[in-house]
ROBA-903119 format. One line per field, with one value per residue: residue number from 1; residue in three letters; x, y, z of N, C-alpha, C in turn. Coordinates in steps of 0.02 Angstrom, whole numbers. Example, Ala and Ser with C-alpha at 12.3 -4.5 7.8 and 13.67 -1.06 7.14 Angstrom:
BEGIN
i = c(1_2) $
aa = c(ALA_SER) $
n_u = c(660_642) $
n_v = c(-284_-112) $
n_w = c(390_354) $
ca_u = c(615_684) $
ca_v = c(-225_-53) $
ca_w = c(390_357) $
c_u = c(660_645) $
c_v = c(-165_2) $
c_w = c(390_394) $
This chain:
BEGIN
i = c(1_2_3_4_5_6_7_8_9_10_11_12_13_14_15_16_17_18_19_20_21_22_23_24_25_26_27_28_29_30_31_32_33_34_35_36_37_38_39_40_41_42_43_44_45_46_47_48_49_50_51_52_53_54_55_56_57_58_59_60_61_62_63_64_65_66_67_68_69_70_71_72_73_74_75_76_77_78_79_80_81_82_83_84_85_86_87_88_89_90_91_92_93_94_95_96_97_98_99_100_101_102_103_104_105_106_107_108_109_110_111_112_113_114_115_116_117_118_119_120_121_122_123_124_125_126_127_128_129_130_131_132_133_134_135_136_137_138_139_140_141_142_143_144_145_146_147_148_149_150_151_152_153_154_155_156_157_158_159_160_161_162_163_164_165_166_167_168_169_170_171_172_173_174_175_176_177_178_179_180_181_182_183_184_185_186_187_188_189_190_191_192_193_194_195_196_197_198_199_200_201_202_203_204_205_206_207_208_209_210_211_212_213_214_215_216_217_218_219_220_221_222_223_224_225_226_227_228_229_230_231_232_233_234_235_236_237_238_239_240_241_242_243_244_245_246_247_248_249_250_251) $
aa = c(MET_LEU_LYS_ASP_ILE_ASP_LEU_SER_GLN_ARG_ILE_VAL_PRO_ASP_LYS_LYS_TYR_LYS_LYS_ALA_MET_LYS_ARG_LEU_GLN_ILE_LYS_LEU_LEU_GLY_MET_GLN_ARG_ALA_LEU_VAL_ASP_HIS_SER_ILE_GLY_CYS_ILE_PHE_VAL_PHE_GLU_GLY_TRP_ASP_ALA_ALA_GLY_LYS_GLY_GLY_ALA_ILE_LYS_ARG_LEU_THR_GLU_GLY_LEU_ASP_PRO_ARG_GLY_TYR_GLU_VAL_HIS_PRO_VAL_SER_ALA_PRO_THR_ALA_GLU_GLU_LYS_ALA_ARG_HIS_TYR_LEU_GLN_ARG_PHE_MET_VAL_ASN_MET_PRO_LYS_TYR_GLY_GLU_ILE_GLY_ILE_PHE_ASP_ARG_SER_TRP_TYR_GLY_ARG_VAL_LEU_VAL_GLU_ARG_VAL_GLU_GLN_PHE_ALA_LYS_GLU_LYS_GLU_TRP_ALA_MET_ALA_TYR_GLU_GLU_ILE_ASN_HIS_PHE_GLU_GLN_LEU_TYR_SER_SER_HIS_SER_PHE_ILE_ILE_MET_LYS_PHE_TRP_LEU_HIS_ILE_SER_LYS_GLU_GLU_GLN_LEU_ARG_ARG_PHE_GLU_SER_ARG_GLN_ASN_ASN_PRO_LEU_LYS_SER_TRP_LYS_ILE_THR_ASP_GLU_ASP_TRP_ARG_ASN_ARG_GLU_LYS_TRP_ASP_ASP_TYR_GLU_ARG_ALA_ALA_ASP_ASP_MET_ILE_SER_LYS_THR_ASP_THR_LEU_MET_ALA_PRO_TRP_HIS_VAL_ILE_GLU_GLY_GLU_ASP_LYS_ASP_PHE_ALA_ARG_MET_LYS_VAL_LEU_GLN_LEU_VAL_ALA_ASP_ARG_LEU_GLU_GLU_GLU_CYS_ILE_LYS_ARG_ASP_ILE_PRO_LEU_ASN_GLN_TYR_TYR_LYS_ILE_ASP_MET_ASP) $
n_u = c(911_865_871_1004_1047_1136_1091_1140_1183_1205_1177_1225_1107_1165_1225_1308_1253_1125_1168_1217_1112_1036_1119_1105_972_954_1043_951_852_910_933_806_746_833_774_657_675_737_646_645_575_532_525_486_487_428_437_419_423_288_275_411_464_435_361_410_547_500_455_566_635_560_531_617_587_523_353_267_318_315_226_149_100_0_-28_-165_-272_-343_-497_-675_-698_-574_-521_-574_-514_-350_-215_-117_-162_-230_-124_-55_-122_-79_52_197_211_321_478_419_405_357_300_278_203_202_147_131_194_120_56_149_168_84_-37_-1_47_-75_-159_-232_-223_-206_-77_-22_-58_14_132_171_178_296_376_285_295_423_420_325_393_522_456_435_572_637_594_653_638_676_707_688_694_646_668_620_697_681_705_612_591_619_508_408_431_409_273_212_242_171_39_33_27_-74_-87_-27_-94_-169_-110_-82_-154_-285_-252_-121_-59_-103_-35_94_95_135_260_381_326_303_436_489_420_460_602_595_537_633_736_695_657_745_839_945_898_791_834_828_843_901_858_933_845_839_877_807_860_982_928_843_949_1023_936_912_1039_1066_971_1006_1140_1108_1026_1121_1218_1138_1106_1246_1270_1174_1237_1195_1223_1265_1311_1242_1123_1130_1223_1308_1340_1371_1440) $
n_v = c(19_-98_-46_-52_-176_-291_-362_-429_-566_-721_-883_-1034_-1149_-1292_-1456_-1462_-1389_-1435_-1559_-1506_-1452_-1571_-1637_-1547_-1556_-1696_-1676_-1601_-1687_-1776_-1712_-1667_-1785_-1787_-1692_-1727_-1841_-1781_-1690_-1549_-1411_-1319_-1157_-1068_-933_-842_-690_-551_-470_-464_-594_-624_-747_-830_-948_-1041_-1060_-1111_-1229_-1294_-1309_-1401_-1515_-1619_-1668_-1770_-1782_-1801_-1725_-1582_-1434_-1323_-1159_-1056_-885_-771_-634_-586_-655_-601_-650_-671_-544_-501_-543_-553_-505_-594_-723_-805_-862_-943_-1068_-1135_-1149_-1269_-1428_-1496_-1557_-1543_-1454_-1295_-1199_-1034_-960_-798_-704_-671_-557_-462_-370_-267_-233_-247_-207_-99_-13_-9_50_-28_-61_53_186_168_37_-53_8_-43_-170_-217_-251_-334_-444_-481_-530_-636_-719_-755_-826_-944_-985_-990_-1119_-1215_-1198_-1178_-1032_-959_-826_-765_-632_-610_-534_-423_-321_-168_-169_-296_-363_-298_-364_-499_-491_-456_-559_-674_-609_-632_-768_-890_-996_-953_-836_-828_-797_-671_-524_-381_-320_-342_-265_-141_-130_-122_10_70_55_119_139_19_-23_52_4_-129_-104_-52_-167_-267_-205_-199_-319_-402_-531_-615_-744_-759_-729_-614_-662_-587_-620_-619_-609_-605_-686_-847_-973_-953_-893_-997_-1096_-1021_-1009_-1140_-1176_-1093_-1139_-1263_-1240_-1176_-1276_-1377_-1299_-1294_-1413_-1458_-1381_-1437_-1558_-1659_-1812_-1797_-1884_-1994_-1981_-1944_-1986_-1932_-1976_-1938_-1968) $
n_w = c(27_-41_-173_-194_-213_-303_-455_-557_-551_-637_-690_-777_-834_-846_-869_-759_-661_-643_-586_-463_-406_-380_-292_-177_-146_-118_-4_74_102_171_289_329_381_492_556_594_675_779_828_776_723_574_489_350_265_123_45_-69_-230_-335_-462_-439_-421_-318_-297_-389_-321_-197_-255_-300_-182_-107_-189_-179_-54_81_62_174_277_259_233_121_130_43_51_56_42_204_270_309_435_485_475_597_696_794_682_674_721_617_561_660_667_564_586_592_661_800_714_581_435_387_270_198_76_58_193_375_350_273_340_369_239_110_188_258_144_63_149_230_362_505_529_668_700_600_623_762_727_698_806_870_775_791_916_900_812_895_996_931_893_1010_1060_990_861_685_592_434_318_168_28_-125_-243_-379_-521_-573_-705_-746_-688_-758_-895_-853_-817_-941_-1009_-952_-972_-1107_-1117_-1145_-1052_-939_-907_-811_-704_-692_-621_-607_-499_-472_-572_-522_-396_-438_-483_-370_-335_-277_-146_-94_-105_-6_102_112_143_267_333_317_381_512_570_536_626_726_765_671_524_377_214_60_-99_-259_-391_-537_-613_-626_-612_-539_-423_-371_-342_-243_-144_-101_-75_45_131_151_212_331_399_411_496_617_647_677_786_874_902_812_724_552_465_479_404_277_121_-6_-174_-321_-454) $
ca_u = c(937_844_895_1078_1059_1164_1048_1176_1210_1171_1208_1212_1082_1185_1223_1340_1205_1075_1191_1224_1043_1010_1153_1073_903_975_1068_901_812_931_917_746_748_860_744_607_710_756_588_659_529_566_480_520_439_437_407_452_385_242_316_481_494_429_330_470_600_475_446_637_656_529_511_653_571_466_297_239_339_313_165_155_37_-9_-65_-204_-306_-392_-574_-704_-696_-505_-500_-612_-465_-288_-186_-77_-198_-241_-58_-39_-159_-42_119_219_225_397_491_386_428_307_329_238_199_172_142_112_224_71_38_187_184_10_-87_27_34_-139_-196_-285_-195_-187_-7_-13_-68_72_203_183_172_373_392_241_321_483_409_303_452_560_425_451_649_661_568_695_608_733_663_725_645_677_644_643_706_692_701_546_590_604_443_368_440_370_195_187_247_115_-22_32_28_-141_-81_-11_-121_-217_-69_-84_-212_-277_-218_-45_-48_-121_28_151_104_156_326_419_300_312_502_508_386_502_653_576_521_690_781_660_633_804_870_993_860_752_858_808_890_877_876_939_801_829_895_779_899_1024_887_830_1005_1038_885_925_1108_1057_941_1053_1194_1073_1004_1173_1237_1091_1117_1296_1255_1147_1273_1161_1275_1233_1326_1196_1060_1135_1286_1294_1388_1338_1488) $
ca_v = c(-43_-137_-18_-56_-248_-301_-405_-455_-623_-760_-951_-1076_-1215_-1348_-1524_-1464_-1349_-1493_-1596_-1463_-1450_-1634_-1645_-1503_-1596_-1761_-1668_-1573_-1737_-1814_-1664_-1665_-1840_-1782_-1640_-1778_-1881_-1739_-1656_-1488_-1377_-1265_-1107_-1047_-871_-820_-630_-528_-430_-505_-620_-631_-815_-863_-1011_-1079_-1071_-1159_-1296_-1327_-1326_-1455_-1580_-1677_-1696_-1804_-1741_-1804_-1694_-1514_-1413_-1257_-1117_-986_-840_-724_-580_-612_-662_-562_-669_-675_-488_-489_-569_-516_-530_-655_-784_-844_-894_-981_-1133_-1165_-1162_-1325_-1461_-1512_-1609_-1535_-1396_-1257_-1142_-977_-918_-734_-722_-610_-476_-430_-320_-198_-235_-228_-171_-20_26_4_88_-74_-47_111_183_145_-32_-70_30_-90_-248_-242_-273_-397_-500_-513_-570_-702_-766_-776_-873_-1019_-1001_-1018_-1180_-1259_-1204_-1140_-987_-927_-776_-737_-586_-627_-474_-415_-246_-166_-177_-368_-377_-289_-411_-564_-479_-463_-631_-701_-596_-654_-834_-922_-1052_-922_-772_-827_-781_-594_-493_-316_-310_-348_-203_-88_-138_-103_83_98_20_148_125_-54_-36_79_-38_-187_-90_-56_-234_-302_-182_-194_-384_-455_-544_-686_-797_-757_-683_-607_-667_-549_-676_-588_-649_-585_-748_-889_-1028_-924_-880_-1064_-1121_-977_-1018_-1209_-1183_-1058_-1179_-1322_-1218_-1165_-1335_-1406_-1269_-1301_-1489_-1468_-1352_-1481_-1623_-1709_-1837_-1790_-1933_-2052_-1954_-1923_-1985_-1912_-1997_-1930_-1959) $
ca_w = c(35_-96_-222_-191_-219_-379_-487_-626_-545_-688_-687_-838_-805_-884_-816_-697_-629_-632_-537_-403_-374_-357_-230_-131_-126_-78_65_111_117_232_350_348_423_549_595_624_726_841_842_761_663_528_471_297_241_67_21_-125_-284_-388_-512_-424_-417_-249_-310_-413_-267_-157_-285_-303_-111_-81_-242_-158_26_93_70_234_328_264_214_89_144_8_90_21_87_257_264_354_495_506_509_663_755_786_619_681_743_567_549_713_659_521_605_600_732_804_664_532_403_372_207_185_21_86_270_423_343_237_401_350_159_79_235_261_80_41_204_261_425_515_542_736_684_563_656_821_710_685_869_876_736_813_975_880_795_945_1023_903_887_1080_1055_941_792_630_549_386_278_98_-10_-189_-273_-454_-546_-600_-777_-757_-670_-822_-940_-830_-818_-1006_-1039_-927_-999_-1176_-1128_-1126_-1001_-890_-897_-750_-654_-697_-610_-615_-427_-489_-612_-474_-353_-484_-495_-311_-329_-232_-86_-82_-90_64_155_120_172_337_353_331_435_579_586_529_682_711_766_612_475_308_150_-4_-158_-320_-432_-599_-655_-589_-598_-484_-365_-346_-314_-186_-84_-76_-27_100_177_170_255_397_429_441_543_668_670_703_852_923_897_775_672_504_406_486_365_195_90_-81_-217_-400_-500) $
c_u = c(915_868_966_1106_1082_1120_1079_1191_1166_1208_1180_1180_1096_1200_1265_1299_1153_1096_1197_1156_1024_1063_1125_1007_904_988_1003_861_837_923_853_724_778_813_683_630_720_709_610_620_556_509_512_474_466_411_446_398_327_281_380_504_489_410_384_525_570_463_503_651_616_518_559_637_517_410_256_257_356_237_177_96_31_-51_-96_-230_-353_-461_-599_-691_-620_-486_-537_-573_-395_-259_-144_-110_-214_-176_-48_-70_-118_28_138_217_311_410_469_417_362_342_284_247_164_158_112_144_182_51_81_203_117_-30_-61_20_-28_-185_-256_-288_-181_-120_6_-16_4_134_220_196_257_381_355_276_382_470_370_350_499_519_441_540_662_636_594_667_664_684_709_690_683_634_671_639_717_680_625_535_584_537_385_361_409_298_179_185_195_48_-24_31_-30_-138_-59_-44_-170_-181_-65_-153_-231_-246_-144_-20_-50_-47_89_157_118_220_373_384_305_387_526_481_435_567_662_567_586_728_754_645_694_838_906_946_812_774_821_859_859_915_873_899_794_834_857_818_947_991_866_889_1030_989_904_996_1101_1015_982_1112_1169_1057_1071_1215_1203_1102_1175_1300_1217_1173_1233_1218_1241_1249_1297_1129_1070_1216_1272_1352_1348_1390_1464) $
c_v = c(-89_-113_-37_-133_-259_-363_-438_-532_-672_-832_-987_-1134_-1274_-1405_-1511_-1435_-1401_-1535_-1577_-1473_-1509_-1654_-1605_-1540_-1658_-1739_-1635_-1631_-1772_-1774_-1663_-1731_-1835_-1731_-1688_-1808_-1847_-1685_-1571_-1464_-1332_-1216_-1067_-990_-845_-757_-609_-497_-487_-523_-631_-697_-844_-947_-1061_-1101_-1119_-1226_-1331_-1354_-1393_-1520_-1632_-1708_-1739_-1776_-1744_-1765_-1618_-1503_-1343_-1220_-1059_-951_-784_-679_-615_-612_-602_-579_-661_-592_-460_-511_-534_-547_-582_-722_-829_-886_-953_-1057_-1164_-1177_-1238_-1354_-1476_-1565_-1593_-1468_-1360_-1204_-1096_-946_-848_-752_-667_-543_-436_-370_-258_-193_-188_-189_-98_19_52_29_38_-72_20_118_153_72_-61_-51_-23_-158_-276_-287_-345_-457_-527_-555_-647_-750_-793_-834_-942_-1033_-1022_-1081_-1221_-1254_-1159_-1094_-953_-882_-758_-691_-596_-555_-464_-335_-231_-171_-256_-395_-356_-340_-483_-554_-490_-520_-670_-685_-614_-730_-866_-966_-1025_-861_-776_-804_-703_-572_-418_-285_-298_-285_-141_-70_-111_-31_117_60_50_139_73_-62_-7_34_-101_-180_-88_-120_-264_-274_-188_-268_-425_-465_-612_-747_-818_-707_-675_-616_-640_-599_-623_-619_-637_-652_-799_-943_-1003_-919_-948_-1087_-1084_-1000_-1097_-1215_-1149_-1095_-1235_-1306_-1209_-1223_-1369_-1374_-1276_-1369_-1495_-1437_-1396_-1547_-1683_-1746_-1846_-1850_-1991_-2038_-1953_-1943_-1972_-1928_-2009_-1923_-1963) $
c_w = c(-20_-175_-243_-205_-304_-394_-552_-620_-606_-674_-744_-816_-849_-841_-760_-631_-592_-575_-459_-357_-342_-294_-170_-110_-92_1_119_140_173_302_379_391_494_600_629_676_794_855_837_702_625_503_417_265_179_51_-49_-181_-315_-444_-508_-422_-359_-252_-346_-372_-225_-185_-294_-238_-95_-130_-226_-88_23_102_139_285_318_222_177_102_92_49_44_61_141_246_314_427_518_520_559_723_743_720_628_684_677_537_598_700_615_533_616_658_737_745_605_495_375_329_195_119_30_157_315_402_302_296_382_284_146_122_249_205_56_100_227_337_440_533_606_730_659_586_725_785_702_751_889_831_770_874_961_858_841_983_996_905_959_1094_1007_866_738_595_507_338_211_71_-72_-230_-343_-466_-573_-670_-794_-722_-722_-873_-911_-830_-896_-1029_-1014_-966_-1074_-1179_-1100_-1057_-939_-859_-836_-685_-637_-673_-614_-545_-436_-519_-572_-417_-381_-489_-424_-282_-274_-165_-53_-66_-20_118_164_147_236_365_367_374_493_607_565_598_673_732_691_552_402_269_95_-64_-230_-369_-502_-647_-611_-568_-525_-411_-331_-306_-255_-129_-70_-39_33_151_199_221_327_435_453_494_623_692_696_778_899_927_865_720_610_451_425_439_302_185_18_-112_-284_-451_-559) $
């Protein structure tokens, strides 16, 4: 599946591109206000390869939003206390309220990615997690939450280039760890796990969007456009008059 993704897309970050991004951010801010007024929550999940651009995409998505209405949750390895509980429990406390946006930089999908590949979870445990996750997400979508999931995809060669760039930059070397290099050695295992994850948990109410990430500007634009399109679609389905919330005039 992921091996078949065309990663050749490029975009020129010129004045036209910057204006288009600004338009999208203004539109998203307006729709954020609509979500607040109509008590509609959003859950955005970002997964992908190390150095694929998850943080940059999240930054562009949020930089025009009202910071009072969203929260970004960077997810790391579970603590000893969290391991003693059901793996989904640590995420439940961070789920957004009605009218808020919750953004997860990595997520509960670690169960079927890193925990599967690194054998932190038994095969029986990660195998049953697909259905558990689908039920978990359905619980929120059935209560008017909008769920979108993004896989930031790059090639193994591009990842190496970014790793080396980070390692050689004293201002960014902190971003690269020994664990990143170890994970890279298991690229094929992670790719199989990601393929299974997408195929087994891609649903109408919580769809996966694979983002071609070789070109960061292209990836960021695609994420914002997909979010804007989905929110607009959901607002229209709910008969929310969007013209009350934003008017774009940027000649």
